[in-house]
C-alpha positions as CSV (number, residue, x, y, z in Angstrom):
1,M,136.1,111.7,26.9
2,L,136.4,109.5,30.1
3,G,133.1,109.3,32.2
4,F,130.6,106.9,33.7
5,S,128.2,105.1,31.6
6,L,124.5,105.0,32.6
7,I,124.7,101.3,33.8
8,E,127.8,102.5,36.3
9,L,126.0,105.6,37.3
10,M,122.8,103.5,38.3
11,V,124.9,101.0,40.1
12,A,126.7,103.6,42.2
13,M,123.7,105.2,43.0
14,L,122.1,102.1,44.1
15,I,125.2,101.3,46.3
16,G,124.8,104.8,47.8
17,L,121.0,104.4,48.4
18,L,121.7,101.1,50.4
19,V,124.5,102.6,52.3
20,L,122.0,105.7,52.8
21,A,119.4,103.0,54.1
22,G,121.8,101.5,56.5
23,V,122.7,104.8,58.0
24,I,118.9,105.6,58.4
25,Q,118.1,102.3,60.1
26,V,121.2,102.7,62.4
27,V,119.6,106.1,63.7
28,L,116.2,105.0,63.8
29,N,117.3,101.7,65.9
30,S,119.3,104.3,68.0
31,K,116.5,106.8,68.4
32,R,114.0,103.9,69.3
33,S,116.8,102.4,71.8
34,F,117.1,105.6,73.3
35,L,113.2,106.1,73.6
36,D,112.8,102.8,74.8
37,N,115.5,103.2,77.6
38,Q,114.1,106.5,78.3
39,E,110.5,104.6,79.2
40,V,112.3,102.1,80.9
41,A,114.2,104.7,83.1
42,F,110.5,106.4,83.7
43,I,109.0,103.1,84.9
44,Q,112.1,102.3,87.2
45,D,112.1,105.7,88.8
46,N,108.3,105.6,89.8
47,T,108.6,102.0,90.9
48,R,111.5,102.7,93.2
49,Y,109.7,105.9,94.8
50,A,106.3,104.5,95.0
51,L,107.3,101.3,96.7
52,D,109.6,103.5,99.2
53,I,106.8,105.9,99.9
54,I,104.2,103.1,100.5
55,A,106.6,100.8,102.5
56,K,107.2,103.5,105.0
57,D,103.9,104.5,105.5
58,I,102.6,100.8,106.2
59,R,105.4,100.1,108.6
60,S,104.8,103.1,110.8
61,S,100.8,102.5,110.7
62,G,99.1,102.5,114.1
63,Y,102.3,104.1,115.8
64,K,101.0,105.7,119.1
65,G,104.0,106.3,121.0
66,C,104.0,104.5,124.3
67,A,100.4,104.1,124.6
68,R,99.1,100.9,125.6
69,D,97.2,98.6,123.2
70,E,93.5,100.0,123.9
71,P,94.4,103.6,125.1
72,V,91.6,106.0,126.3
73,L,90.8,107.8,123.1
74,V,89.9,111.8,123.7
75,N,89.1,113.4,120.6
76,T,87.9,117.1,120.8
77,I,87.9,117.8,117.4
78,K,84.4,118.6,116.3
79,Y,83.6,117.4,112.5
80,E,80.6,117.5,110.5
81,K,79.1,114.4,111.8
82,D,79.4,115.5,115.2
83,K,77.5,119.1,114.6
84,S,73.7,119.4,115.1
85,E,71.6,120.1,111.9
86,E,71.6,123.8,113.2
87,E,75.1,124.0,113.7
88,A,75.8,122.5,110.2
89,A,73.3,124.8,108.4
90,E,74.9,128.0,110.1
91,D,78.6,126.9,108.9
92,A,77.2,125.9,105.5
93,E,75.5,129.7,105.4
94,A,78.7,131.5,106.8
95,A,81.2,129.5,104.4
96,E,82.1,131.0,101.1
97,E,83.0,127.9,99.9
98,P,82.3,124.1,100.7
99,E,84.2,122.7,103.0
100,V,87.4,121.1,101.3
101,N,87.7,117.1,101.4
102,A,89.2,116.4,98.3
103,E,88.4,113.0,96.7
104,E,85.5,112.6,99.4
105,G,87.9,111.8,102.4
106,D,85.8,110.9,105.3
107,L,86.7,112.8,108.4
108,S,84.6,110.7,110.9
109,Q,86.8,107.6,109.7
110,A,89.9,109.5,110.2
111,F,89.6,110.1,113.9
112,Q,88.5,106.9,114.8
113,F,92.3,105.8,115.8
114,G,91.6,103.3,118.3
115,I,89.6,101.0,115.8
116,A,92.5,99.8,113.4
117,P,95.9,101.2,112.4
118,F,94.9,100.9,108.7
119,W,92.2,99.3,106.4
120,G,92.0,98.3,103.0
121,K,89.3,98.3,100.1
122,E,88.9,95.8,97.4
123,A,87.5,97.1,94.0
124,K,85.6,95.0,92.0
125,K,83.9,97.7,89.6
126,K,84.1,101.0,88.6
127,E,81.8,102.3,91.2
128,D,84.1,101.0,94.1
129,L,87.1,103.1,92.8
130,K,88.0,106.4,94.8
131,D,88.4,107.9,91.6
132,P,85.9,106.2,89.1
133,D,87.0,108.1,85.9
134,I,90.3,106.4,86.2
135,A,88.6,103.3,85.1
136,D,88.1,105.0,81.5
137,I,91.9,104.9,80.9
138,L,92.8,101.9,82.4
139,P,93.1,98.3,80.6
140,T,89.8,96.4,80.8
141,G,88.9,94.7,83.9
142,V,91.6,96.5,86.1
143,F,90.2,97.9,89.4
144,P,92.9,99.0,91.8
145,D,92.4,98.6,95.5
146,T,92.9,101.5,98.1
147,L,94.6,101.5,101.2
148,S,94.3,104.0,104.1
149,M,96.4,104.3,107.3
150,R,96.6,106.3,110.7
151,T,99.9,107.0,112.5
152,L,102.1,109.7,114.0
153,S,105.0,111.6,112.3
154,N,107.7,111.6,114.6
155,E,109.6,114.0,112.4
156,Y,108.0,117.0,114.0
157,E,107.7,115.3,117.5
158,N,107.5,117.7,120.4
159,S,106.0,117.5,124.3
160,V,103.9,119.3,126.5
161,K,105.5,121.6,129.2
162,L,102.1,122.9,130.5
163,H,98.7,122.5,130.1
164,K,95.9,123.9,132.4
165,P,92.2,123.0,130.9
166,P,90.6,126.3,131.5
167,S,93.0,127.7,129.0
168,T,93.0,127.0,125.1
169,T,96.9,127.3,125.5
170,I,99.4,124.3,125.5
171,T,103.0,125.2,126.4
172,T,105.5,123.1,124.4
173,S,109.0,122.3,125.5
174,S,110.6,123.7,122.3
175,K,109.1,125.9,119.5
176,V,106.6,124.3,116.9
177,N,105.4,125.6,113.6
178,F,101.8,124.2,112.8
179,K,99.0,125.7,110.5
180,K,95.9,126.8,112.6
181,G,93.4,124.1,112.8
182,M,96.1,121.3,112.2
183,P,95.4,117.7,113.7
184,I,97.7,116.8,116.7
185,M,97.8,113.9,118.8
186,I,99.2,114.1,122.3
187,V,100.2,110.7,124.1
188,D,100.0,111.3,128.0
189,A,103.1,110.6,129.4
190,K,101.3,107.9,131.8
191,C,100.6,105.9,128.4
192,E,97.0,105.6,129.2
193,T,95.4,108.5,127.3
194,I,95.6,109.8,123.7
195,A,94.3,113.0,122.8
196,I,93.4,114.3,119.3
197,V,93.1,118.0,118.8
198,A,92.9,120.8,116.2
199,A,95.8,123.3,117.4
200,G,98.4,125.3,115.6
201,T,100.7,128.7,116.1
202,N,99.4,130.4,112.9
203,G,102.2,129.3,111.0
204,V,105.1,131.0,113.2
205,E,107.5,129.3,115.4
206,S,106.3,129.2,118.9
207,N,106.0,127.3,122.1
208,Q,102.3,128.5,122.7
209,L,100.2,125.8,120.9
210,Q,96.5,127.3,120.5
211,L,93.7,124.9,120.4
212,T,91.7,126.0,117.2
213,E,88.7,128.2,118.3
214,G,85.4,126.6,117.1
215,I,87.0,123.4,116.1
216,N,87.8,122.0,119.4
217,C,84.5,121.2,121.7
218,S,86.7,121.0,124.9
219,N,90.0,122.4,126.3
220,G,90.0,119.2,128.8
221,L,92.3,116.5,127.1
222,T,91.8,113.7,129.6
223,A,89.0,111.4,130.5
224,V,88.3,108.1,132.1
225,K,86.7,106.3,129.0
226,N,86.6,107.4,125.4
227,S,85.2,110.8,124.8
228,N,84.3,112.9,121.7
229,C,82.3,115.9,121.0
230,K,79.0,113.7,121.0
231,D,79.7,111.8,124.2
232,K,81.3,114.6,126.0
233,N,83.3,112.7,129.0
234,F,86.1,114.9,129.0
235,N,87.8,116.2,132.4
236,T,87.9,119.7,132.2
237,I,90.1,119.7,135.3
238,K,92.9,117.3,135.2
239,P,95.6,118.4,132.8
240,I,97.6,116.4,130.2
241,T,100.8,115.2,132.1
242,S,103.8,117.4,131.6
243,G,106.6,115.8,129.4
244,S,103.5,114.1,127.2
245,P,104.8,113.7,123.6
246,L,102.7,115.4,120.8
247,F,103.1,114.6,117.2
248,P,101.0,115.8,113.9
249,Y,98.7,113.1,113.4
250,V,98.8,111.5,109.9
251,V,96.0,109.9,107.9
252,N,96.8,108.7,104.6
253,T,95.2,107.0,101.9
254,Y,96.6,105.6,98.7
255,Y,94.8,104.9,95.4
256,I,95.1,105.3,91.8
257,G,93.7,108.3,90.0
258,K,94.1,110.3,86.8
259,S,97.4,112.2,86.7
260,S,97.1,116.0,87.4
261,A,100.8,116.7,86.9
262,S,101.2,115.0,83.4
263,I,100.7,116.6,80.0
264,N,99.4,113.3,79.1
265,Q,95.6,113.3,79.4
266,N,95.7,109.4,79.9
267,M,98.3,109.2,82.6
268,P,97.2,107.1,85.4
269,A,99.3,107.9,88.8
270,L,99.7,106.7,92.6
271,K,98.0,109.3,94.6
272,R,97.9,110.0,98.4
273,Q,95.2,111.7,100.3
274,Y,96.3,113.2,103.6
275,L,95.1,115.0,106.5
276,T,96.0,118.6,106.9
277,S,94.4,122.0,107.9
278,V,92.6,123.9,105.3
279,D,91.0,127.3,105.9
280,D,91.9,126.5,109.7
281,K,90.4,123.2,110.2
282,P,91.1,119.4,109.6
283,A,90.4,118.5,106.0
284,F,92.0,116.5,103.2
285,R,94.1,117.4,100.3
286,V,95.6,115.1,97.5
287,E,99.3,114.8,96.4
288,E,100.5,112.7,93.4
289,I,103.2,110.2,94.5
290,A,104.2,108.4,91.0
291,Q,103.0,108.6,87.5
292,G,102.5,105.6,85.2
293,V,101.1,103.4,88.2
294,E,97.9,101.8,86.7
295,D,97.0,99.2,89.1
296,M,97.4,98.1,92.8
297,Q,96.5,95.0,94.3
298,I,96.9,94.5,97.9
299,T,96.5,91.4,100.3
300,Y,96.9,90.9,103.8
301,G,98.8,88.4,106.0
302,I,97.1,87.3,109.2
303,D,98.6,86.7,112.6
304,D,98.9,83.1,113.4
305,G,99.2,84.0,117.0
306,N,103.0,84.1,117.1
307,G,103.3,87.4,115.0
308,K,103.9,85.4,112.0
309,V,101.7,85.1,108.6
310,N,99.0,82.2,109.2
311,G,100.1,79.7,106.7
312,D,102.0,82.1,104.7
313,T,98.7,83.0,102.9
314,F,97.6,86.3,102.1
315,V,93.9,87.3,101.8
316,T,92.1,90.2,100.0
317,A,90.4,93.1,102.0
318,E,86.9,91.6,101.9
319,N,88.3,88.5,103.6
320,V,90.0,90.5,106.8
321,T,87.8,90.2,109.8
322,D,89.7,92.2,112.1
323,W,92.3,94.8,110.7
324,N,94.4,94.6,114.1
325,S,95.1,90.9,113.3
326,V,97.2,91.9,110.2
327,V,100.8,91.5,110.5
328,A,102.2,92.1,106.7
329,V,100.9,93.6,103.6
330,H,101.6,92.4,100.3
331,V,101.6,95.3,97.7
332,E,101.5,94.5,93.9
333,L,101.8,97.7,91.5
334,M,101.8,97.5,87.6
335,L,103.7,100.4,86.2
336,R,103.5,101.4,82.2
337,S,105.6,103.7,80.1
338,N,104.8,107.5,79.8
339,L,104.6,107.0,76.0
340,P,103.6,103.9,73.7
341,V,106.7,102.5,72.0
342,N,105.0,100.0,69.5
343,G,101.8,101.5,68.2
344,P,99.0,103.5,70.2
345,N,98.4,100.9,72.6
346,G,102.1,99.7,72.6
347,Y,103.1,100.7,76.5
348,I,105.7,99.0,78.2
349,R,104.5,97.5,81.4
350,K,106.3,96.2,84.5
351,P,104.9,94.6,87.4
352,V,106.6,94.7,90.9
353,A,105.6,93.4,94.3
354,T,106.6,93.5,97.7
355,T,105.7,92.3,101.3
356,I,105.7,94.7,104.1
357,S,106.0,93.6,107.8
358,L,103.9,95.7,110.2
359,R,105.8,97.0,113.2
360,N,102.9,98.2,115.1
361,Y,100.5,95.2,114.5
362,G,98.0,94.2,117.0
363,G,96.3,97.9,117.6
């Protein structure tokens, strides 16, 4: 009878195992390559989006329409630091929940438009971070910076058709749709005055913009010098000039915090705190911009007097003495993969950087 000997069978089995091992290795390498490419794509997508969003905001920071370098700032919005102890106590007693200021946004700083178009904060320890808990999932010694900016959104630009100070209504040239209590900036057509108000149309399209009752301390939107709810230098007779453009008032702060959108509990993310209307009054909310961003280091180029960076040297936030003298911002991000690819701490990491020139430097 013909057949295989034991030795022949063992050799055949060995050859088969070698072939199978090769096939398995090819499959494993293909899977590893696929996962690596997937993680690289994750980093690239978030890198592109994060840099685009930050660059757009930085370039537009400080935009104030036709207003001169030092316009008269008329702020009619009454926020917590403007209120008396009695008013604050009454508000706290009447409120069903505390004021929404996610991530401890400072409204008093938000409305100081005339001081600087943006400002940064350098972090050197956990307590300096906007989200201190993020330090627990970042590499040792990594403390991301924070960047804040003020500007106007020309995406929803409109203009004043009629304003009579005794009335709480501002008639606009075309219909708008703003939530009640939305922070809005009006640049007087004479380019000398800026008014910040809380107003809205109750979420419906209308050309009747209503100043939000209880939030604005005056219906007068002009003044001969800077005015707010403490100083009360408002002109309650002279109207804002017809044709004055109005815009949503934008205050954004970028920082690194723990992701709230990822199933990965240890995922860092670039976040943006933005000014909006919550419960019919100005307040901050937070949105997630890009996942995987675990560090952000920012340096600033100072004007040499000719609109260029002095000595091509960039300095940290603590070395900036006048934010209105900054003409360029250098942003460095460190992004990591969604999942480790080589052991529990084997994340793919990619540093990226960009330098952004300011369009509205000089205040």
